[in-house]
C-alpha positions, 0 to 999 in steps of 0.5 A: 793384501787387502781386507774384505772391505777394500782396506790394505793391511799392514804386513808387519802389523800383526794382531800379535805384534799389537798385543805385545806393545802394552807388555813393554811398558809394564817391562819399564820403570816410570822413569824409563817411560818418562825419559822416552816421552821426553825423547819422543821428538828426536829421532834414533840417531839423535837420541843415541848421541844425546845418551852418549854425550850424557854418559861421557860428560858424567864418566869423562868430564866430571870430577864428582865421584859416582856412587854405585847407583850412579854407575848403575844408571850409567850403565843402564843408559849404555844399554839404552842406546845400544838397543836403540842402535840395534833397532835403528840398524 
């Protein structure tokens, strides 16, 4: 589909979608945004592998006891890699 000035428009890039992007950053904590900035150079499958490795090292290969905050953080990591897996298919 072409616009009036002859440029092609992206069929999936609607104005409503573009307006929802800033809402994502409002839902994330500053630490989550920083993590995504660091991971920006990685593609989805590598990011998922990295998060799984981080999780597994902390849970299965550490002799240190985990407190509730650390358990919550590890659960969030698991949720993050599951979301990324859904996005990348």
